[in-house]
C-alpha positions as a printed Julia matrix, in Angstrom:
120×3 Matrix{Float64}:
  98.3   114.5   105.61
  99.27  110.84  105.44
 102.79  110.92  103.77
 104.95  107.98  102.47
 108.69  108.49  102.57
 110.54  106.59   99.82
 113.43  104.26  100.49
 115.94  106.8    99.65
 114.92  109.53  102.42
 115.99  109.07  105.98
 113.1   108.44  108.5
 114.47  111.32  110.67
 112.89  113.4   107.85
 109.75  112.58  109.48
 110.58  115.0   112.5
 110.95  117.87  110.0
 107.28  117.6   108.7
 105.04  118.35  111.96
 101.34  118.06  111.75
 101.58  115.26  109.24
 101.31  111.4   109.69
 104.51  110.17  108.1
 105.54  106.54  107.46
 108.67  104.93  105.62
 108.6   102.31  103.06
 110.3   100.18  105.68
 107.68  100.49  108.4
 105.1    99.69  105.61
 107.18   96.61  104.72
 107.26   97.83  101.13
 111.12   98.3   100.71
 111.36   96.03   98.01
 108.52   97.46   95.87
 109.51   99.4    92.65
 108.3   103.01   91.96
 104.93  102.1    89.84
 104.1    99.23   92.24
 105.08  101.31   95.38
 102.84  104.28   94.27
  99.95  102.19   93.78
 100.39  100.28   97.07
 100.61  103.88   98.77
  97.68  105.06   97.09
  95.61  101.99   98.18
  96.58  102.35  101.54
  95.38  105.93  102.07
  98.59  108.04  101.54
  97.89  111.43  100.38
 101.5   112.04   99.11
 104.75  110.15   98.38
 108.1   111.94   99.08
 111.2   110.9    97.37
 114.88  112.43   96.4
 114.79  110.39   92.91
 114.95  113.13   90.27
 114.41  110.45   87.54
 110.94  109.45   89.16
 109.14  111.85   86.99
 110.71  110.29   83.66
 110.09  106.47   84.89
 106.24  107.09   85.35
 103.52  108.04   83.41
 102.54  111.24   84.84
  98.92  110.76   83.54
  98.54  107.69   85.48
  99.87  108.85   88.99
  97.61  107.26   91.68
  98.6   110.4    94.2
 100.85  113.38   94.36
 104.6   112.94   94.26
 106.97  115.27   95.86
 110.78  115.05   94.71
 113.29  116.95   96.97
 115.74  118.64   94.73
 118.61  118.21   97.37
 122.23  117.42   96.74
 122.24  114.25   98.8
 119.85  112.24  101.07
 121.78  113.52  104.26
 119.8   115.3   106.81
 121.82  118.85  106.4
 120.73  118.7   102.76
 117.27  117.87  103.47
 116.62  120.63  106.26
 116.47  123.63  104.13
 113.68  121.95  101.67
 111.62  120.59  104.76
 109.85  124.0   105.41
 108.73  124.43  101.71
 107.43  120.72  101.64
 105.44  121.37  104.87
 103.85  124.37  102.96
 103.17  122.2    99.83
 101.77  119.67  101.97
  99.4   122.18  103.88
  97.91  123.17  100.53
  95.91  121.21   97.73
  97.86  118.81   96.09
  96.99  117.24   92.6
  98.34  114.07   91.04
 101.58  115.53   89.78
 105.09  115.47   90.28
 106.21  118.46   92.5
 110.03  119.19   92.52
 110.84  121.36   95.81
 114.26  123.24   95.75
 115.98  124.25   98.92
 115.45  127.87   97.65
 111.57  127.27   98.03
 111.08  126.96   94.14
 108.38  124.49   93.27
 107.91  123.13   89.74
 104.76  121.32   89.15
 104.99  118.62   86.29
 102.1   116.29   85.2
  99.37  115.76   82.79
  96.41  115.94   85.01
  94.72  118.73   87.23
  92.58  116.19   89.19
  92.73  115.77   92.82
């Protein structure tokens, strides 16, 4: 799966997502794009999912208009030690069928799916 990491996630997270093609917004030269434009650019470039730690993202976007699935990591910080426990759960989610919703993944493996559409 082709995955884009948001500005607020460390590129070292890529190493915790084996089997997936992971790019950062900086590598794509999109670090100045805001969420709505960034999500549209990611979908247009063929990304299959967008990962962020921004817990407010679901309130800032029209969930019925999401151009691709968004996975929000419900971590205490964006430091690598805080991201490590959630990574296996994100991998399992990426290995499944995702639809254009917001998925909130907690370190304990709980996944909340929030969205208005069931469309892939």
